[in-house]
MARDO-402527 format. One line per field, with one value per residue (C-alpha): x, y, z; residue in one letter; chain; residue number from 1. Coordinates in Angstrom, 3 decimals. Example, Ala and Ser with C-alpha at 12.3 -4.5 7.8 and 13.67 -1.06 7.14 Angstrom:
X	12.300:13.670
Y	-4.500:-1.060
Z	7.800:7.140
aa	a:s
ch	A:A
i	1:2
END
This chain:
X	33.211:34.678:33.530:29.996:29.954:31.071:28.396:25.698:26.878:26.790:23.253:22.218:23.707:21.929:18.650:19.124:19.900:16.847:14.618:15.950:16.022:13.273:10.666:7.259:5.165:3.020:0.079:0.213:-2.417:-0.470:2.758:2.555:2.780:5.939:9.095:11.293:9.042:9.170:12.963:13.201:10.982:13.188:16.332:14.672:13.868:17.419:18.892:16.430:17.183:20.952:20.806:18.643:20.857:24.039:22.551:21.430:24.725:26.991:24.650:24.562:28.328:29.002:26.493:28.190:31.763:31.235:31.403:27.941:26.446:23.972:22.849:22.267:20.355:18.085:17.500:16.527:14.200:12.584:12.090:10.527:8.173:7.136:6.550:4.300:2.336:1.825:0.859:-1.731:-3.109:-3.489:-5.297:-8.959:-11.514:-14.236:-12.430:-11.847:-15.568:-16.362:-14.157:-15.891:-19.265:-18.188:-17.339:-20.559:-22.191:-19.214:-16.733:-14.135:-15.205:-12.477:-12.676:-12.364:-9.304:-7.552:-8.272:-7.069:-3.848:-3.266:-3.829:-1.335:1.278:0.762:1.216:4.415:5.671:5.000:6.704:9.762:9.882:9.753:12.538:14.667:14.217:15.046:18.169:19.289:18.615:19.947:23.702:23.268:21.433:24.079:26.827:24.970:24.423:27.909:29.119
Y	0.214:-3.221:-4.542:-3.329:-5.179:-8.362:-7.975:-7.427:-10.471:-12.597:-11.406:-12.201:-15.714:-16.340:-15.158:-17.383:-20.399:-19.714:-19.398:-22.639:-24.857:-23.465:-22.313:-23.682:-25.563:-23.487:-25.763:-24.895:-22.223:-21.137:-20.610:-16.834:-17.067:-19.186:-18.016:-18.379:-16.077:-13.546:-13.772:-13.260:-10.174:-8.828:-9.420:-7.755:-4.688:-4.585:-4.716:-2.107:0.279:-0.234:0.369:3.475:4.927:4.316:5.743:8.869:9.269:8.880:10.852:13.786:13.511:13.677:16.486:18.590:17.932:18.325:21.893:22.876:19.690:21.503:23.699:20.639:18.871:21.875:22.118:18.421:18.774:21.814:19.860:17.017:19.451:20.879:17.331:16.579:19.808:19.015:15.429:16.638:19.195:16.518:14.049:14.748:14.914:13.881:10.654:9.982:10.381:8.056:5.377:5.839:5.488:2.245:0.686:1.876:-0.955:-3.303:-4.535:-1.929:1.646:4.014:7.699:10.282:11.840:8.458:7.808:11.306:10.759:7.472:9.259:11.931:9.316:7.574:10.901:11.543:8.048:8.637:12.039:10.542:7.828:10.461:12.464:9.304:8.407:11.955:11.955:8.719:9.993:13.544:12.694:10.767:13.655:16.062:13.940:13.819:17.559:18.384:20.644
Z	21.059:20.343:23.740:23.040:19.720:21.446:24.142:21.517:19.553:22.712:23.490:19.902:20.089:23.410:21.903:18.852:21.055:23.210:20.183:18.710:21.793:23.999:21.521:22.515:20.018:17.708:18.468:22.174:22.980:26.071:24.102:24.345:28.143:28.177:29.920:26.848:24.836:27.688:27.785:24.021:24.271:27.074:24.987:22.014:24.095:25.491:21.973:20.695:23.568:23.179:19.416:19.842:22.571:20.576:17.381:19.219:21.083:18.066:15.811:18.245:18.795:15.062:14.616:17.284:16.135:12.374:11.056:9.869:11.336:13.573:10.682:8.479:11.264:11.834:8.081:7.972:10.971:9.349:6.126:8.079:9.820:6.441:5.163:8.157:7.643:3.948:4.814:7.325:4.871:2.192:4.458:3.911:6.703:4.243:3.381:7.081:7.767:4.845:6.393:9.763:8.033:6.335:9.710:11.363:13.306:12.982:15.582:14.688:15.395:14.159:14.894:12.138:13.792:13.912:10.237:9.333:11.307:9.488:6.180:7.211:8.111:4.762:2.978:4.975:4.099:0.396:0.621:2.297:-0.345:-3.077:-1.410:-1.041:-4.717:-5.783:-3.608:-5.264:-8.778:-8.350:-8.365:-11.627:-13.242:-11.967:-13.573:-16.904:-17.015:-15.857:-13.132
aa	m:k:i:l:k:i:v:l:i:v:i:g:v:i:a:a:a:l:s:f:f:f:m:p:s:g:d:d:p:t:a:i:d:s:g:s:i:d:l:m:f:i:l:t:w:i:l:l:i:a:a:t:a:l:a:l:f:y:g:l:k:k:m:m:t:t:p:g:g:l:k:k:a:l:f:a:i:g:g:l:a:v:l:f:i:i:g:y:a:l:s:s:g:d:e:a:q:a:v:v:d:v:f:e:g:k:e:i:q:p:e:a:s:t:v:k:t:i:g:m:m:l:n:v:f:f:g:m:t:l:v:a:v:l:l:m:i:w:p:g:i:k:k:l:i:g:k
ch	A:A:A:A:A:A:A:A:A:A:A:A:A:A:A:A:A:A:A:A:A:A:A:A:A:A:A:A:A:A:A:A:A:A:A:A:A:A:A:A:A:A:A:A:A:A:A:A:A:A:A:A:A:A:A:A:A:A:A:A:A:A:A:A:A:A:A:A:A:A:A:A:A:A:A:A:A:A:A:A:A:A:A:A:A:A:A:A:A:A:A:A:A:A:A:A:A:A:A:A:A:A:A:A:A:A:A:A:A:A:A:A:A:A:A:A:A:A:A:A:A:A:A:A:A:A:A:A:A:A:A:A:A:A:A:A:A:A:A:A:A:A:A:A:A:A:A
i	1:2:3:4:5:6:7:8:9:10:11:12:13:14:15:16:17:18:19:20:21:22:23:24:25:26:27:28:29:30:31:32:33:34:35:36:37:38:39:40:41:42:43:44:45:46:47:48:49:50:51:52:53:54:55:56:57:58:59:60:61:62:63:64:65:66:67:68:69:70:71:72:73:74:75:76:77:78:79:80:81:82:83:84:85:86:87:88:89:90:91:92:93:94:95:96:97:98:99:100:101:102:103:104:105:106:107:108:109:110:111:112:113:114:115:116:117:118:119:120:121:122:123:124:125:126:127:128:129:130:131:132:133:134:135:136:137:138:139:140:141:142:143:144:145:146:147
END
């Protein structure tokens, strides 16, 4: 684990040095095609994939070794599924069609299903935010009320 941290720090330092020393000028219209930008995107993807793989590995490892971990994970996944179903039910097809009508004849031509999916995702985001706030407030309320 310590070696991995060192490798990730070295990759981060290399990326920072590349971005500082080899960054093309912002005025250059061909800047997006430069090799240093490509290398920074590659390093970003490597770091993202490494972080995702490690998070999944250690999360699954902890879930399998902790008593009741699998049960808690399935409960959380079920709650997330319920949140997505509620979010989809709350996203209105009429509002989606109204948005499509507003953009009629313009450059952007959204489809009603795309707008409804975006509405669902916003509803899920708001639901997750509400759950997060409640989970932060609940221990304080529990302390005030008593056990």
